[in-house]
Residue frames relative to the residue before (quaternion, step in Angstrom):
aa qw qx qy qz dx dy dz
M 1.0000 0.0000 0.0000 0.0000 0.00 0.00 0.00
S 0.4723 -0.6825 0.4839 0.2774 3.55 -0.95 0.86
P 0.6559 -0.4938 0.3706 0.4343 3.61 -1.20 0.30
G 0.6353 0.5211 -0.3283 0.4659 3.58 1.03 -0.71
G 0.6405 0.5193 -0.3106 0.4730 3.56 1.06 -0.76
L 0.6350 0.5161 -0.3251 0.4740 3.57 1.05 -0.77
R 0.6408 0.5089 -0.3294 0.4711 3.60 0.97 -0.78
A 0.6472 0.5121 -0.3192 0.4659 3.58 0.97 -0.82
L 0.6339 0.5197 -0.3235 0.4727 3.58 1.02 -0.80
A 0.6502 0.5149 -0.3166 0.4603 3.59 0.91 -0.89
R 0.6528 0.5040 -0.3184 0.4673 3.61 0.95 -0.83
L 0.6514 0.5174 -0.3128 0.4584 3.58 0.98 -0.84
V 0.6633 0.4914 -0.3070 0.4737 3.59 0.86 -0.94
C 0.6323 0.5351 -0.3200 0.4598 3.56 0.99 -0.86
A 0.6817 0.4861 -0.2927 0.4618 3.60 0.79 -0.96
L 0.6584 0.5007 -0.3110 0.4681 3.58 0.96 -0.83
A 0.6586 0.5068 -0.3147 0.4587 3.58 0.92 -0.87
V 0.6593 0.4954 -0.3174 0.4681 3.59 0.89 -0.86
A 0.6684 0.5019 -0.3063 0.4556 3.60 0.86 -0.91
A 0.6751 0.5173 -0.2945 0.4357 3.57 1.02 -0.77
V 0.8106 0.3321 -0.1541 0.4571 3.59 0.94 -0.74
L 0.5699 0.5933 -0.4141 0.3895 3.62 1.07 -0.33
P 0.5414 -0.6169 0.4532 0.3478 3.59 -1.03 0.75
A 0.4676 -0.6768 0.4961 0.2777 3.55 -1.15 0.62
G 0.8649 0.0770 -0.0879 0.4882 3.56 -0.51 1.19
P 0.6755 -0.5320 0.3388 0.3820 3.55 -1.28 0.41
A 0.6153 0.5582 -0.3649 0.4203 3.63 0.99 -0.68
A 0.6577 0.4999 -0.3119 0.4694 3.56 0.95 -0.82
A 0.6532 0.5246 -0.3181 0.4438 3.58 0.99 -0.81
Q 0.6406 0.5388 -0.3363 0.4316 3.62 1.01 -0.72
G 0.6981 0.4957 -0.2780 0.4355 3.60 1.01 -0.73
S 0.6532 0.5164 -0.3339 0.4418 3.61 1.13 -0.29
R 0.3569 -0.7457 0.5282 0.1935 3.57 -1.00 0.85
A 0.7826 0.1904 -0.0905 0.5857 3.55 0.85 -0.95
P 0.5551 -0.5932 0.4367 0.3863 3.58 -1.08 0.53
P 0.5969 -0.5494 0.4308 0.3954 3.59 -1.14 0.50
A 0.3741 -0.7476 0.5133 0.1943 3.56 -1.14 0.67
V 0.1035 -0.7371 0.6648 0.0626 3.49 -1.27 0.68
Y 0.1244 -0.7754 0.6168 0.0531 3.56 -0.90 0.98
L 0.2117 -0.7584 0.6052 0.1171 3.56 -1.05 0.82
V 0.0377 0.7794 -0.6242 0.0392 3.58 -0.85 0.99
G 0.3814 0.7119 -0.5218 0.2746 3.54 -0.96 0.82
D 0.6730 -0.4939 0.3915 0.3870 3.52 -1.28 -0.52
S 0.8163 -0.2822 0.1876 0.4677 3.58 -1.28 -0.33
T 0.5535 0.6170 -0.3965 0.3946 3.58 1.15 -0.47
M 0.7592 0.3234 -0.1556 0.5430 3.56 1.19 -0.65
A 0.5479 0.6820 -0.3694 0.3134 3.61 1.20 -0.54
S 0.6320 -0.5125 0.4249 0.3966 3.54 -1.31 0.41
A 0.8363 0.2200 -0.2002 0.4605 3.55 -1.16 0.77
T 0.7914 0.2812 -0.1756 0.5137 3.64 1.07 -0.43
G 0.7972 0.2853 -0.1295 0.5160 3.58 1.13 -0.45
Y 0.7090 -0.4866 0.3415 0.3793 3.51 -1.37 -0.22
G 0.4391 0.7577 -0.4238 0.2315 3.61 1.22 -0.26
D 0.6902 0.4709 -0.2977 0.4617 3.59 0.80 -0.92
A 0.6351 0.5145 -0.3312 0.4714 3.59 1.02 -0.73
L 0.6316 0.5143 -0.3321 0.4757 3.58 1.02 -0.75
C 0.6476 0.5143 -0.3191 0.4628 3.60 0.91 -0.89
A 0.6423 0.5252 -0.3281 0.4516 3.60 0.95 -0.81
R 0.6749 0.4874 -0.2936 0.4699 3.57 1.03 -0.75
L 0.6686 0.5073 -0.2987 0.4544 3.61 1.13 -0.60
A 0.6222 0.5409 -0.3419 0.4510 3.59 1.15 -0.60
P 0.6419 -0.1624 -0.7455 -0.0763 1.63 -2.13 1.31
A 0.4191 0.7317 -0.4601 0.2780 3.61 1.25 0.00
L 0.7913 0.1657 -0.0710 0.5842 3.57 1.13 -0.68
H 0.3762 -0.6586 0.5952 0.2654 3.54 -1.20 0.59
C 0.0485 -0.8297 0.5551 -0.0318 3.59 -0.38 1.24
V 0.0720 -0.7929 0.6050 -0.0100 3.55 -0.83 1.07
N 0.1968 -0.7922 0.5713 0.0853 3.56 -0.63 1.17
L 0.0339 -0.8184 0.5724 -0.0386 3.58 -0.40 1.29
A 0.3965 0.7319 -0.4726 0.2896 3.60 1.25 0.13
K 0.0893 -0.7901 0.6059 0.0244 3.56 -1.12 0.74
G 0.5482 -0.6346 0.4452 0.3141 3.53 -0.99 0.88
G 0.8145 0.2979 -0.2205 0.4462 3.53 -1.15 0.70
R 0.5561 0.6313 -0.3952 0.3690 3.59 1.21 -0.02
S 0.1491 -0.7460 0.6442 0.0785 3.49 -1.27 0.63
T 0.6856 -0.4379 0.3436 0.4693 3.58 -1.23 -0.02
L 0.6494 0.5040 -0.3084 0.4787 3.58 1.19 -0.53
S 0.7387 0.4249 -0.2537 0.4576 3.61 0.65 -1.04
D 0.5683 0.5857 -0.3866 0.4296 3.61 1.09 -0.58
R 0.6993 0.4438 -0.2560 0.4986 3.55 0.95 -0.91
A 0.6637 0.5260 -0.3097 0.4322 3.60 0.88 -0.94
E 0.7073 0.4501 -0.2574 0.4806 3.60 1.06 -0.72
G 0.5446 -0.6534 0.3818 0.3614 3.59 1.26 0.01
L 0.4086 0.7289 -0.4691 0.2858 3.59 1.24 0.11
R 0.6424 0.5126 -0.3259 0.4672 3.58 0.99 -0.78
D 0.6586 0.5063 -0.3144 0.4595 3.60 0.90 -0.89
A 0.6350 0.5251 -0.3288 0.4615 3.59 1.01 -0.79
L 0.6392 0.5082 -0.3207 0.4798 3.59 1.00 -0.81
L 0.6664 0.5066 -0.3111 0.4500 3.59 0.83 -0.94
Q 0.6376 0.5154 -0.3243 0.4719 3.59 1.00 -0.78
R 0.6386 0.5275 -0.3147 0.4636 3.57 0.97 -0.87
L 0.6689 0.4930 -0.2934 0.4727 3.57 0.99 -0.84
R 0.6265 0.5334 -0.3336 0.4601 3.60 1.05 -0.70
E 0.7241 0.4632 -0.2313 0.4556 3.58 1.06 -0.77
R 0.4184 0.7075 -0.4864 0.2963 3.60 1.18 0.10
P 0.6482 -0.5481 0.3578 0.3891 3.58 -1.15 0.58
A 0.5489 -0.6049 0.4667 0.3391 3.54 -1.08 0.78
G 0.8041 0.2863 -0.2203 0.4721 3.54 -1.03 0.80
S 0.5029 0.6413 -0.4456 0.3705 3.59 1.23 -0.05
A 0.6204 -0.5504 0.4087 0.3809 3.53 -1.21 0.54
A 0.5745 -0.5808 0.4444 0.3677 3.55 -1.11 0.66
P 0.3581 -0.7369 0.5240 0.2327 3.61 -0.72 0.98
H 0.3217 -0.6982 0.6024 0.2148 3.52 -1.28 0.50
V 0.1448 -0.7775 0.6083 0.0671 3.54 -1.05 0.80
L 0.2086 -0.7637 0.6018 0.1054 3.55 -0.65 1.17
V 0.1312 -0.8129 0.5674 0.0071 3.56 -0.58 1.23
Q 0.0732 0.8127 -0.5688 0.1032 3.57 -0.62 1.15
F 0.2051 0.7413 -0.6088 0.1943 3.56 -0.34 1.32
G 0.2362 0.7998 -0.5402 0.1126 3.57 -1.22 0.15
H 0.8104 0.3268 -0.2151 0.4361 3.58 0.20 -1.20
N 0.6605 0.4814 -0.3354 0.4685 3.65 1.07 -0.43
D 0.5779 0.5621 -0.3735 0.4589 3.56 1.29 -0.15
Q 0.5057 0.6660 -0.4234 0.3485 3.59 1.22 -0.31
P 0.6177 -0.5644 0.3972 0.3771 3.59 -1.11 0.64
G 0.7256 0.4448 -0.3314 0.4072 3.52 -1.23 0.64
K 0.6556 0.4561 -0.3171 0.5115 3.59 1.23 0.11
P 0.2848 -0.8034 0.4947 0.1696 3.61 0.03 1.26
G 0.8077 0.2346 -0.2105 0.4982 3.55 -0.95 0.97
R 0.7508 0.3445 -0.1968 0.5281 3.56 1.29 -0.19
S 0.6714 0.5444 -0.3246 0.3841 3.58 0.88 -0.86
T 0.1550 -0.7603 0.6268 0.0712 3.50 -1.22 0.67
D 0.5433 -0.5552 0.4895 0.3961 3.54 -1.26 0.28
L 0.4120 -0.7612 0.4453 0.2292 3.56 -0.49 1.21
A 0.6717 0.5103 -0.3072 0.4405 3.59 1.06 -0.65
T 0.8114 0.2476 -0.1157 0.5167 3.60 1.04 -0.64
E 0.7626 0.4164 -0.2326 0.4370 3.61 0.56 -1.10
F 0.6454 0.5416 -0.3449 0.4137 3.60 0.82 -0.93
S 0.7124 0.4354 -0.2708 0.4792 3.59 0.72 -1.01
A 0.6327 0.5234 -0.3364 0.4611 3.62 1.01 -0.74
N 0.6400 0.5172 -0.3278 0.4642 3.60 1.02 -0.75
L 0.6540 0.4958 -0.3166 0.4756 3.59 0.99 -0.77
V 0.6238 0.5283 -0.3369 0.4671 3.60 1.00 -0.79
R 0.6635 0.4910 -0.3070 0.4737 3.58 0.94 -0.86
Y 0.6133 0.5456 -0.3472 0.4535 3.61 0.99 -0.80
V 0.6586 0.5061 -0.2975 0.4707 3.57 0.90 -0.97
S 0.6630 0.5058 -0.3049 0.4600 3.61 0.89 -0.90
D 0.6522 0.5172 -0.3091 0.4600 3.58 0.94 -0.91
L 0.6680 0.4990 -0.3006 0.4631 3.59 0.94 -0.88
R 0.6618 0.4987 -0.3098 0.4662 3.57 0.91 -0.86
A 0.6250 0.5667 -0.3340 0.4204 3.60 1.05 -0.76
V 0.7310 0.3625 -0.2353 0.5281 3.61 1.15 -0.51
G 0.6295 -0.5965 0.3157 0.3851 3.58 1.23 0.39
A 0.5104 0.6292 -0.4301 0.3981 3.58 1.20 0.35
Q 0.3616 -0.7078 0.5666 0.2174 3.54 -1.29 0.44
P 0.2291 -0.7935 0.5460 0.1404 3.62 -0.37 1.14
V 0.0820 -0.7446 0.6607 0.0475 3.53 -1.20 0.72
L 0.2147 -0.7925 0.5591 0.1153 3.59 -0.46 1.18
V 0.0070 -0.7680 0.6394 -0.0362 3.54 -0.79 1.10
T 0.5063 0.6612 -0.3546 0.4251 3.50 1.11 0.83
P 0.6764 -0.2708 -0.6842 -0.0317 1.63 -1.95 1.51
L 0.4071 -0.6640 0.5665 0.2692 3.51 -1.20 0.58
T 0.4857 -0.6627 0.4761 0.3135 3.57 -1.06 0.60
R 0.4663 -0.6335 0.5322 0.3131 3.53 -1.26 0.41
R 0.4486 -0.6584 0.5271 0.2957 3.53 -1.25 0.40
S 0.2835 0.7453 -0.5415 0.2663 3.57 0.52 1.23
F 0.0436 -0.8211 0.5686 -0.0248 3.54 -0.78 1.06
Q 0.1533 -0.6883 0.6933 0.1485 3.51 -1.35 0.49
G 0.7849 -0.0537 -0.0248 0.6168 3.51 -0.20 1.30
D 0.7567 -0.3241 0.2538 0.5079 3.56 -0.70 -1.08
R 0.5742 0.5899 -0.3702 0.4304 3.60 1.29 0.28
L 0.4489 -0.6750 0.5273 0.2544 3.53 -1.00 0.92
V 0.2547 -0.7262 0.6182 0.1599 3.59 -0.96 0.90
D 0.1676 -0.8158 0.5501 0.0614 3.58 -0.35 1.26
S 0.0463 -0.8362 0.5465 -0.0074 3.58 0.18 1.28
L 0.6695 0.4896 -0.3096 0.4650 3.61 1.22 -0.21
G 0.3353 0.7695 -0.4823 0.2504 3.60 1.23 0.10
P 0.6811 0.4679 -0.3096 0.4706 3.61 0.81 -0.87
């Protein structure tokens, strides 16, 4: 994807996230004390210093409290195995009573591909099952999951995009 395409994607994700979490109308906004929260979880594509997550958070502030928890090298398998998912769920359980339901943008994919020991999943069975479980876990603690996964890699053969994440 070109730099212009990445900027367009960031604007689209930002607009969707804001539309999804902002209270409806002025009456709803008056009753809230803290801005609604958005959490980002995923791999290096979204992580601080290597991905788009911090730029997205900057665009969402101050209307939303945005927390980037993405970490490079993570997959749907390693995120759970390392306790990152449990830590997020605990954090969501401990949010103040009466606060708006947080949204969690979930972005995994390329580290789930075969050949990455400790991270890869079977794309036909495990990857989708892990995402389904992630969504269920988030909903169980009152969060709203938003899947932004998987993003394609910027791999080209000549002028053609090599879509290795299609499966």
